VMD Tcl script that draws the C-alpha trace (Angstrom):
set ca {
  {63.51 87.28 98.05}
  {66.67 87.81 100.14}
  {67.79 84.64 101.90}
  {66.32 81.57 100.28}
  {63.66 79.92 102.39}
  {64.33 76.36 101.35}
  {66.59 73.92 103.16}
  {69.71 72.24 101.93}
  {72.89 70.65 103.14}
  {76.12 72.44 103.85}
  {78.56 73.10 101.05}
  {82.29 73.55 101.42}
  {84.54 73.37 98.41}
  {87.61 74.56 96.55}
  {90.78 76.34 97.57}
  {91.84 77.74 100.92}
  {91.31 81.43 101.55}
  {93.77 81.66 104.43}
  {96.90 82.61 102.49}
  {97.64 83.65 98.93}
  {98.84 81.17 96.32}
  {100.92 83.68 94.39}
  {99.79 86.72 92.47}
  {96.13 86.74 91.44}
  {95.85 86.55 87.63}
  {95.13 89.85 85.90}
  {91.83 89.70 84.01}
  {89.59 91.91 81.93}
  {87.20 94.21 83.76}
  {84.56 93.12 81.27}
  {82.09 95.43 79.55}
  {80.21 96.46 82.71}
  {82.68 97.70 85.36}
  {80.93 100.96 86.26}
  {84.35 102.47 87.01}
  {84.33 105.08 84.23}
  {86.44 103.02 81.82}
  {83.37 101.99 79.81}
  {80.51 104.41 80.42}
  {79.15 105.23 83.88}
  {81.38 105.74 86.92}
  {79.55 104.66 90.06}
  {82.81 104.86 92.01}
  {82.48 108.64 91.99}
  {79.15 108.41 93.84}
  {78.71 109.13 97.52}
  {77.67 105.93 99.26}
  {79.67 103.49 97.13}
  {81.77 102.49 100.16}
  {79.42 99.99 101.79}
  {79.27 96.37 102.90}
  {75.73 95.39 101.82}
  {75.49 95.73 98.04}
  {72.07 94.10 97.53}
  {70.22 97.42 97.23}
  {70.81 100.45 95.07}
  {71.86 103.71 96.70}
  {71.63 107.43 96.02}
  {68.63 108.25 93.82}
  {68.04 104.59 92.93}
  {65.88 102.37 95.13}
  {65.84 98.85 93.67}
  {66.98 95.68 95.44}
  {68.52 92.59 93.83}
  {66.73 89.39 94.82}
  {68.42 86.03 95.18}
  {70.08 83.58 97.53}
  {72.11 85.41 100.17}
  {75.87 85.33 99.66}
  {78.69 86.79 101.75}
  {81.91 87.53 99.84}
  {85.18 87.57 101.79}
  {88.40 88.60 100.05}
  {91.70 88.62 101.94}
  {94.31 90.74 100.17}
  {98.05 90.33 100.72}
  {101.03 92.30 99.40}
  {103.50 89.86 97.87}
  {106.16 92.52 97.26}
  {106.42 93.03 101.03}
  {106.61 89.38 102.02}
  {102.98 88.27 101.58}
  {101.71 90.49 104.42}
  {98.11 91.67 104.87}
  {97.47 94.63 102.57}
  {95.74 96.93 105.02}
  {94.04 100.04 103.62}
  {93.58 99.00 100.00}
  {90.16 99.69 98.48}
  {88.46 96.69 96.91}
  {85.70 97.32 94.38}
  {83.37 94.43 93.50}
  {80.59 94.04 90.95}
  {78.52 91.12 89.71}
  {75.45 90.15 87.74}
  {71.99 89.68 89.22}
  {69.91 86.51 89.65}
  {68.58 87.18 86.14}
  {72.08 87.61 84.67}
  {72.03 91.39 84.14}
  {74.41 94.12 85.31}
  {73.05 97.27 86.91}
  {73.83 100.51 85.00}
  {74.10 98.56 81.72}
  {71.49 95.83 81.20}
  {68.01 96.42 79.79}
  {65.53 97.30 82.50}
  {68.13 98.05 85.21}
  {70.15 100.90 83.73}
  {68.66 103.12 86.45}
  {69.92 100.82 89.24}
  {73.39 100.54 90.83}
  {72.98 97.49 93.05}
  {75.51 94.65 93.28}
  {78.36 97.17 93.23}
  {80.37 98.41 96.18}
  {83.72 99.23 97.75}
  {85.24 98.17 101.06}
  {88.56 99.18 102.69}
  {90.76 96.28 103.81}
  {91.21 95.94 107.58}
  {94.42 95.11 109.44}
  {94.13 91.50 108.23}
  {93.75 92.64 104.61}
  {90.12 91.49 104.62}
  {86.99 92.94 103.05}
  {83.47 91.52 103.42}
  {80.40 92.15 101.28}
  {76.80 90.99 101.69}
  {75.31 90.17 98.30}
  {73.31 87.56 96.39}
  {74.57 84.52 94.51}
  {75.08 85.58 90.87}
  {73.52 83.86 87.87}
  {75.29 81.92 85.18}
  {74.65 83.76 81.95}
  {75.35 82.40 78.47}
  {79.01 81.96 77.61}
  {80.60 82.52 81.06}
  {81.31 80.49 84.16}
  {79.63 82.03 87.26}
  {81.90 84.73 88.63}
  {82.34 87.96 90.58}
  {84.52 90.84 89.37}
  {86.84 92.88 91.57}
  {89.47 95.60 91.38}
  {92.05 96.52 94.03}
  {93.04 100.17 94.43}
  {95.88 101.57 96.59}
  {93.42 103.45 98.80}
  {89.93 104.93 98.90}
  {91.09 108.22 97.40}
  {92.18 106.50 94.16}
  {88.93 104.71 93.26}
  {87.77 107.54 90.98}
  {90.57 106.71 88.52}
  {90.20 103.27 86.91}
  {93.81 103.43 85.68}
  {94.99 103.49 89.31}
  {93.86 99.90 89.97}
  {96.77 97.71 91.04}
  {94.92 94.46 90.33}
  {91.82 93.45 88.36}
  {90.55 89.88 88.57}
  {87.54 87.61 89.04}
  {86.32 85.03 91.57}
  {85.08 81.73 90.13}
  {82.26 79.94 91.96}
  {82.43 76.15 92.57}
  {79.98 73.97 90.66}
  {78.40 72.19 93.65}
  {77.28 75.48 95.18}
  {76.05 76.69 91.79}
  {74.03 73.51 91.29}
  {72.34 73.94 94.68}
  {71.49 77.60 94.15}
  {70.36 77.26 90.55}
  {67.77 74.65 91.57}
  {65.82 77.44 93.31}
  {63.20 79.88 92.04}
  {64.51 82.65 89.83}
  {67.68 80.90 88.68}
  {66.11 78.44 86.25}
  {67.92 79.64 83.11}
  {71.26 79.37 84.91}
  {70.88 75.58 84.92}
  {70.96 75.48 81.12}
  {73.72 78.07 80.84}
  {75.95 76.26 83.35}
  {75.56 72.98 81.46}
  {77.03 74.63 78.37}
  {80.27 75.94 79.90}
  {83.12 74.65 82.07}
  {86.01 76.22 83.93}
  {88.30 74.81 81.26}
  {86.31 76.30 78.37}
  {85.67 79.66 80.02}
  {87.40 82.55 78.26}
  {88.72 83.96 81.56}
  {89.40 80.95 83.79}
  {90.22 78.49 81.00}
  {93.99 78.99 80.97}
  {94.36 77.19 84.31}
  {90.82 76.09 85.17}
  {90.53 78.86 87.73}
  {93.23 77.29 89.91}
  {93.95 80.44 91.95}
  {90.57 82.14 91.49}
  {88.18 79.41 92.61}
  {86.57 80.48 95.86}
  {86.00 78.40 98.96}
  {82.26 78.10 99.64}
  {80.65 77.29 103.00}
  {77.04 77.40 104.14}
  {73.69 76.20 102.86}
  {70.40 77.38 101.42}
  {68.97 78.25 104.84}
  {71.82 80.36 106.19}
  {73.14 81.50 102.82}
  {76.60 80.92 101.42}
  {79.99 82.45 102.18}
  {82.48 82.69 99.31}
  {86.12 83.29 100.32}
  {89.27 83.87 98.31}
  {92.87 84.82 99.09}
  {94.04 87.58 96.74}
  {97.78 88.01 96.30}
  {98.77 91.41 94.89}
  {102.32 92.23 93.80}
  {102.88 95.98 93.48}
  {106.36 95.37 92.06}
  {104.79 94.12 88.82}
  {102.82 96.20 86.33}
  {99.10 95.32 86.18}
  {98.05 93.97 82.78}
  {94.29 93.54 83.25}
  {91.38 95.88 83.63}
  {90.62 96.92 80.09}
  {86.86 96.71 79.50}
  {85.62 94.20 76.95}
  {82.98 94.81 74.33}
  {79.54 93.36 73.79}
  {75.89 94.01 74.47}
  {74.72 93.87 78.09}
  {73.27 90.51 79.15}
  {69.85 90.08 80.69}
  {67.39 90.27 77.80}
  {64.81 87.75 76.63}
  {65.61 84.12 77.22}
  {66.76 84.35 80.82}
  {70.26 85.04 82.14}
  {72.46 86.24 79.34}
  {69.69 87.06 76.89}
  {71.76 87.88 73.83}
  {75.19 86.90 75.14}
  {77.89 89.56 75.15}
  {80.63 89.16 72.57}
  {83.01 88.32 74.13}
  {81.26 87.59 77.42}
  {83.31 88.86 80.35}
}
mol new
graphics top color blue
foreach p $ca { graphics top sphere $p radius 0.5 }
foreach p [lrange $ca 0 end-1] q [lrange $ca 1 end] { graphics top cylinder $p $q radius 0.2 }
display resetview
């Protein structure tokens, strides 16, 4: 489907992405990181460094359908005075419109879409073209990411200097989930909140809630400032357990336990 064809007003919400608000919270990588810590390692594949992550690469040829979304992460190094962290490698992964994760979920284990790596520019910024993820059972809508010191280190999941998640604001979710293909996300979103979420619940996603701009015609841009402090030891990144989402019943299918 690519960019949604329906109209819609502009959306702009949540925190500023211009400067960091302290160190980004360390979070679990979840059960489906694709970084070699829990099964497949797509980060070892040629072609993983890319900006458009909607299609699979290598021997896979599938494309994830959904409302167009641009993800902008601006990484700063707090240990050096909150300066742009040029040269770090940022790995992102997310679920599909149906709530499944490529490489893991039933029916898409042979795909590797919605995964990619970008190298931060002089402003510490990386940009990905993707689709708006679903809300699957038990989790607030989110995007995973890991920050590595450089491109050469992405093959080793233990080298990540930060592992966290971006939370998506509810008004943007409500607009997207009213469109074709996202129907089950409406129900799933009604059953969870930022406060009850097992990742964002400790502070309601205060420093992980992205700023969203755009509309259904142009697509949405999700932005977040990511403060990384290399003087502290990372505590996140361990994969969680659970069955892959995306089975019968729409996004989530049988929800992972715990869902990450």
